[in-house]
VEXZA-110445 format. One record per residue (C-alpha): residue in one letter; x, y, z. Coordinates in pm, 1 decimal, decimal comma. Each point is the difference from the previous one (the first is absolute). Layout:
BEGIN
<node vomi="A" x="X" y="Y" z="Z"/>
...
***
This chain:
BEGIN
<node vomi="M" x="-0,5" y="-0,2" z="0,0"/>
<node vomi="D" x="143,8" y="336,9" z="-104,6"/>
<node vomi="I" x="-19,3" y="222,1" z="308,3"/>
<node vomi="S" x="45,1" y="317,7" z="-201,3"/>
<node vomi="N" x="-300,0" y="-89,8" z="-216,4"/>
<node vomi="L" x="-203,4" y="-74,6" z="312,0"/>
<node vomi="I" x="86,9" y="337,6" z="152,9"/>
<node vomi="Q" x="-85,8" y="179,0" z="-324,8"/>
<node vomi="T" x="-333,8" y="-184,5" z="-24,4"/>
<node vomi="V" x="-86,8" y="81,7" z="361,4"/>
<node vomi="L" x="81,9" y="366,9" z="-51,5"/>
<node vomi="I" x="-206,2" y="19,9" z="-321,6"/>
<node vomi="Y" x="-306,7" y="-165,4" z="152,3"/>
<node vomi="A" x="24,0" y="129,8" z="357,5"/>
<node vomi="L" x="-186,7" y="327,9" z="-50,9"/>
<node vomi="P" x="-274,3" y="-142,1" z="-226,4"/>
<node vomi="V" x="-61,4" y="-291,4" z="237,0"/>
<node vomi="I" x="-10,2" y="220,8" z="311,6"/>
<node vomi="F" x="-246,7" y="237,6" z="-164,0"/>
<node vomi="A" x="-208,5" y="-287,0" z="-144,0"/>
<node vomi="I" x="-34,4" y="-177,2" z="334,1"/>
<node vomi="T" x="-45,2" y="312,8" z="213,8"/>
<node vomi="V" x="-265,8" y="166,4" z="-215,0"/>
<node vomi="H" x="-179,8" y="-333,1" z="-54,0"/>
<node vomi="E" x="-36,1" y="-69,8" z="371,6"/>
<node vomi="A" x="-72,3" y="359,0" z="95,6"/>
<node vomi="A" x="-273,9" y="15,8" z="-265,1"/>
<node vomi="H" x="-182,8" y="-287,1" z="171,5"/>
<node vomi="G" x="13,8" y="190,8" z="326,9"/>
<node vomi="Y" x="-108,6" y="332,4" z="-147,6"/>
<node vomi="V" x="-302,5" y="-152,5" z="-174,5"/>
<node vomi="A" x="-96,7" y="-207,4" z="302,6"/>
<node vomi="R" x="7,5" y="316,6" z="212,3"/>
<node vomi="H" x="-212,0" y="180,2" z="-259,7"/>
<node vomi="F" x="-266,0" y="-271,3" z="24,9"/>
<node vomi="G" x="-7,8" y="-4,0" z="379,6"/>
<node vomi="D" x="274,3" y="-232,2" z="130,0"/>
<node vomi="N" x="287,7" y="178,8" z="174,3"/>
<node vomi="T" x="176,0" y="-321,2" z="115,6"/>
<node vomi="A" x="300,8" y="62,4" z="-225,5"/>
<node vomi="E" x="21,1" y="363,7" z="106,5"/>
<node vomi="V" x="-1,5" y="-92,9" z="371,9"/>
<node vomi="M" x="283,1" y="-247,2" z="-65,7"/>
<node vomi="G" x="204,2" y="261,0" z="-186,6"/>
<node vomi="R" x="-35,2" y="-162,6" z="-344,1"/>
<node vomi="V" x="-174,3" y="286,6" z="-181,2"/>
<node vomi="T" x="336,6" y="148,9" z="-90,7"/>
<node vomi="L" x="246,0" y="28,0" z="-286,8"/>
<node vomi="N" x="286,4" y="-91,3" z="235,8"/>
<node vomi="P" x="138,1" y="-321,4" z="-158,2"/>
<node vomi="V" x="139,4" y="-124,0" z="332,1"/>
<node vomi="K" x="-356,5" y="-52,9" z="122,9"/>
<node vomi="H" x="-80,3" y="-234,2" z="-290,1"/>
<node vomi="I" x="321,6" y="-196,4" z="-49,5"/>
<node vomi="D" x="3,4" y="-359,3" z="123,5"/>
<node vomi="P" x="362,0" y="-106,5" z="74,5"/>
<node vomi="I" x="-60,2" y="-351,2" z="-132,4"/>
<node vomi="G" x="-248,9" y="55,1" z="-280,3"/>
<node vomi="T" x="138,8" y="327,8" z="-134,2"/>
<node vomi="I" x="375,4" y="-50,8" z="43,9"/>
<node vomi="L" x="112,9" y="-350,5" z="93,6"/>
<node vomi="M" x="-228,6" y="-209,4" z="-226,0"/>
<node vomi="P" x="66,1" y="198,1" z="-323,8"/>
<node vomi="L" x="376,4" y="-11,0" z="61,3"/>
<node vomi="M" x="-3,2" y="-374,4" z="72,2"/>
<node vomi="L" x="-208,0" y="-67,7" z="-312,8"/>
<node vomi="Y" x="228,5" y="220,7" z="-207,7"/>
<node vomi="F" x="304,9" y="-204,2" z="101,0"/>
<node vomi="A" x="-181,6" y="-335,5" z="-16,6"/>
<node vomi="T" x="-138,4" y="55,8" z="-350,3"/>
<node vomi="S" x="273,8" y="229,5" z="-143,0"/>
<node vomi="G" x="-256,2" y="275,7" z="-24,2"/>
<node vomi="T" x="-254,1" y="-189,7" z="-208,5"/>
<node vomi="F" x="-270,2" y="-6,6" z="269,3"/>
<node vomi="L" x="-73,6" y="262,9" z="263,5"/>
<node vomi="F" x="-281,3" y="24,8" z="249,6"/>
<node vomi="G" x="-64,0" y="210,4" z="307,0"/>
<node vomi="Y" x="-264,0" y="170,8" z="206,6"/>
<node vomi="A" x="-54,8" y="285,9" z="244,6"/>
<node vomi="K" x="-177,4" y="2,5" z="332,8"/>
<node vomi="P" x="-373,0" y="-9,6" z="-83,3"/>
<node vomi="V" x="-191,9" y="309,6" z="108,2"/>
<node vomi="P" x="-253,1" y="-101,3" z="268,7"/>
<node vomi="V" x="-357,9" y="59,3" z="-107,1"/>
<node vomi="N" x="-306,3" y="-80,5" z="210,7"/>
<node vomi="F" x="-255,4" y="-53,9" z="-276,0"/>
<node vomi="G" x="-281,4" y="-11,7" z="257,6"/>
<node vomi="R" x="62,1" y="366,0" z="81,5"/>
<node vomi="L" x="-47,3" y="116,8" z="-357,9"/>
<node vomi="R" x="-327,4" y="183,3" z="-59,4"/>
<node vomi="H" x="-104,4" y="-247,0" z="-268,7"/>
<node vomi="P" x="234,7" y="-298,0" z="59,0"/>
<node vomi="K" x="-78,1" y="-207,1" z="-310,3"/>
<node vomi="R" x="19,1" y="294,1" z="-241,1"/>
<node vomi="D" x="274,6" y="199,3" z="167,9"/>
<node vomi="M" x="223,1" y="-307,2" z="29,0"/>
<node vomi="I" x="29,5" y="6,1" z="-380,1"/>
<node vomi="W" x="123,8" y="360,2" z="-4,3"/>
<node vomi="V" x="245,2" y="-60,7" z="284,5"/>
<node vomi="A" x="141,0" y="-305,1" z="-181,3"/>
<node vomi="L" x="24,0" y="178,1" z="-336,1"/>
<node vomi="A" x="181,0" y="301,0" z="149,4"/>
<node vomi="G" x="337,4" y="-179,2" z="12,7"/>
<node vomi="P" x="9,9" y="-133,9" z="-358,0"/>
<node vomi="V" x="-141,6" y="326,0" z="-139,0"/>
<node vomi="S" x="276,5" y="194,8" z="175,6"/>
<node vomi="N" x="256,4" y="-226,3" z="-168,3"/>
<node vomi="F" x="-150,6" y="53,3" z="-344,4"/>
<node vomi="V" x="6,8" y="376,6" z="52,4"/>
<node vomi="Q" x="364,2" y="-21,7" z="104,6"/>
<node vomi="A" x="81,1" y="-204,8" z="-311,6"/>
<node vomi="I" x="-149,4" y="281,2" z="-210,2"/>
<node vomi="L" x="205,6" y="262,4" z="189,3"/>
<node vomi="W" x="323,9" y="-197,2" z="-49,6"/>
<node vomi="A" x="-84,5" y="-29,7" z="-372,5"/>
<node vomi="L" x="-54,2" y="376,0" z="-22,0"/>
<node vomi="L" x="332,3" y="56,8" z="176,3"/>
<node vomi="L" x="172,8" y="-237,0" z="-242,9"/>
<node vomi="V" x="-139,4" y="182,0" z="-304,3"/>
<node vomi="A" x="89,8" y="338,2" z="153,8"/>
<node vomi="M" x="359,4" y="-111,9" z="64,7"/>
<node vomi="V" x="44,5" y="-138,0" z="-348,5"/>
<node vomi="G" x="-155,4" y="314,2" z="-146,3"/>
<node vomi="A" x="236,2" y="215,3" z="208,0"/>
<node vomi="G" x="297,6" y="-193,2" z="-132,7"/>
<node vomi="V" x="84,6" y="-185,9" z="320,8"/>
<node vomi="T" x="225,0" y="-292,1" z="-92,9"/>
<node vomi="E" x="107,2" y="-116,9" z="346,3"/>
<node vomi="T" x="-77,5" y="-374,9" z="-4,9"/>
<node vomi="F" x="-60,4" y="-17,3" z="376,4"/>
<node vomi="F" x="-293,9" y="243,9" z="-7,8"/>
<node vomi="I" x="-146,7" y="-148,5" z="-318,4"/>
<node vomi="K" x="10,1" y="-349,4" z="151,6"/>
<node vomi="M" x="-149,6" y="131,8" z="324,3"/>
<node vomi="A" x="-297,9" y="147,5" z="-184,3"/>
<node vomi="Q" x="-44,7" y="-322,3" z="-198,1"/>
<node vomi="G" x="26,5" y="-193,1" z="326,5"/>
<node vomi="G" x="-264,2" y="224,9" z="155,5"/>
<node vomi="I" x="-242,9" y="-87,8" z="-279,2"/>
<node vomi="L" x="77,1" y="-372,5" z="27,6"/>
<node vomi="V" x="-18,8" y="-22,4" z="380,9"/>
<node vomi="N" x="-328,5" y="184,2" z="20,9"/>
<node vomi="L" x="-163,0" y="-195,7" z="-282,9"/>
<node vomi="V" x="105,7" y="-325,7" z="167,0"/>
<node vomi="M" x="-148,8" y="112,9" z="331,8"/>
<node vomi="W" x="-315,3" y="124,4" z="-172,3"/>
<node vomi="A" x="-57,6" y="-323,0" z="-192,5"/>
<node vomi="F" x="111,9" y="-244,0" z="270,8"/>
<node vomi="N" x="-209,2" y="155,2" z="275,1"/>
<node vomi="L" x="-311,4" y="-15,3" z="-220,9"/>
<node vomi="F" x="23,5" y="-380,1" z="-15,9"/>
<node vomi="P" x="-346,2" y="-108,3" z="127,2"/>
<node vomi="L" x="103,2" y="-206,8" z="300,3"/>
<node vomi="P" x="20,8" y="112,0" z="363,1"/>
<node vomi="P" x="200,9" y="136,7" z="170,2"/>
<node vomi="L" x="93,3" y="196,4" z="-314,6"/>
<node vomi="D" x="-196,0" y="315,6" z="-78,2"/>
<node vomi="G" x="-173,2" y="-172,2" z="-289,7"/>
<node vomi="G" x="-138,8" y="-256,3" z="242,7"/>
<node vomi="R" x="-151,1" y="281,2" z="207,3"/>
<node vomi="V" x="-153,6" y="151,4" z="-311,7"/>
<node vomi="L" x="-143,9" y="-335,6" z="-99,3"/>
<node vomi="A" x="-145,1" y="-50,8" z="348,3"/>
<node vomi="G" x="-167,4" y="338,9" z="-19,9"/>
<node vomi="L" x="-146,1" y="-68,8" z="-344,2"/>
<node vomi="L" x="-133,3" y="-348,6" z="72,6"/>
<node vomi="P" x="-346,0" y="-33,2" z="151,8"/>
<node vomi="S" x="-1,2" y="-94,7" z="367,2"/>
<node vomi="G" x="-16,3" y="-374,0" z="45,3"/>
<node vomi="Q" x="201,8" y="-307,9" z="-79,4"/>
<node vomi="A" x="245,4" y="171,4" z="-237,7"/>
<node vomi="Q" x="103,3" y="250,3" z="267,3"/>
<node vomi="M" x="20,3" y="-275,8" z="259,1"/>
<node vomi="F" x="229,5" y="-196,4" z="-231,4"/>
<node vomi="L" x="233,4" y="299,1" z="-38,4"/>
<node vomi="A" x="2,2" y="51,4" z="375,7"/>
<node vomi="R" x="95,6" y="-367,5" z="53,8"/>
<node vomi="I" x="291,4" y="5,3" z="-243,3"/>
<node vomi="E" x="137,5" y="340,4" z="111,1"/>
<node vomi="P" x="227,3" y="-146,1" z="275,5"/>
<node vomi="Y" x="162,8" y="-214,5" z="-270,6"/>
<node vomi="G" x="-24,5" y="259,5" z="-278,0"/>
<node vomi="F" x="364,7" y="110,0" z="21,9"/>
<node vomi="F" x="124,7" y="-356,6" z="-44,4"/>
<node vomi="I" x="-246,6" y="-65,8" z="-282,1"/>
<node vomi="V" x="111,8" y="316,0" z="-181,0"/>
<node vomi="M" x="366,0" y="-86,0" z="48,1"/>
<node vomi="G" x="-65,2" y="-348,9" z="-137,9"/>
<node vomi="L" x="-170,5" y="146,3" z="-305,8"/>
<node vomi="V" x="286,0" y="245,4" z="-43,5"/>
<node vomi="L" x="267,1" y="-270,3" z="17,7"/>
<node vomi="A" x="-199,7" y="-213,7" z="-243,1"/>
<node vomi="G" x="1,4" y="288,4" z="-247,3"/>
<node vomi="I" x="-378,9" y="21,7" z="-11,1"/>
<node vomi="V" x="-27,9" y="352,5" z="142,3"/>
<node vomi="S" x="273,6" y="132,2" z="-227,4"/>
<node vomi="T" x="-127,7" y="-163,3" z="-320,1"/>
<node vomi="Y" x="-374,8" y="40,3" z="34,9"/>
<node vomi="W" x="-30,7" y="313,2" z="213,9"/>
<node vomi="L" x="309,3" y="213,8" z="53,7"/>
<node vomi="R" x="135,4" y="23,1" z="-355,3"/>
<node vomi="P" x="-336,9" y="53,9" z="-176,2"/>
<node vomi="L" x="-101,7" y="267,2" z="250,2"/>
<node vomi="M" x="340,6" y="171,6" z="-18,3"/>
<node vomi="D" x="-25,4" y="5,6" z="-378,9"/>
<node vomi="V" x="-329,9" y="184,0" z="38,4"/>
<node vomi="G" x="162,0" y="234,3" z="252,6"/>
<node vomi="Y" x="290,8" y="83,7" z="-232,7"/>
<node vomi="F" x="-245,8" y="56,6" z="-287,5"/>
<node vomi="V" x="-215,9" y="240,0" z="204,1"/>
<node vomi="I" x="301,8" y="192,2" z="132,0"/>
<node vomi="N" x="148,5" y="31,7" z="-347,5"/>
<node vomi="L" x="-335,5" y="126,2" z="-124,4"/>
<node vomi="L" x="-18,7" y="259,1" z="280,3"/>
<node vomi="I" x="352,7" y="136,1" z="-50,2"/>
<node vomi="T" x="-11,7" y="4,8" z="-381,7"/>
<node vomi="P" x="-89,1" y="375,5" z="-12,2"/>
<node vomi="L" x="302,7" y="83,8" z="216,9"/>
<node vomi="K" x="225,4" y="-225,0" z="-208,1"/>
<node vomi="A" x="-118,9" y="171,3" z="-316,1"/>
<node vomi="L" x="74,4" y="338,9" z="155,8"/>
<node vomi="L" x="344,9" y="-74,2" z="140,3"/>
<node vomi="L" x="150,0" y="-274,2" z="-214,0"/>
***
């Protein structure tokens, strides 16, 4: 393993990852507070301070271990989940959907902003590879978080959205039963390549298409 390449990769992705995780988790807390649950605020999680959201194992140790174990071909990590008491929301079933969507939506918005920054830098004649790669990394990281978290299985945000959309009854009870094992099920599907092939890549292709469509006017103006 080339240590210099590892250090360069960490430096390129550090800022995009910190912003992606921090804004994602804070967005859950902000929206939950808006709809009546201040649990995250009381616990100090409605903040853009990244220290409050970083999990030492899931955010730092696990990605580094996977990077070394797979030579950088597979990375996975997570932040400390923002606590939300869905029972305290004014309309729990409906509001749960908005709280869950807040994180992925924040990542998609960040991907757009990184894309705008990339076009602006290229248009301004910036040729420094580090900054170009950082902007490209910001788009990639946020689209991965957006797409992955929308996977419709709890405890991912997509599972919460699905639970809010399904009619009350056996379907919701089934999701509630599998939630304690959801992380392991998702990881199994990831390692089997199912999530990447049938969910992540197709959704990211859509994300890249939409972003390219949105920034086309700026590209035409600057490039």
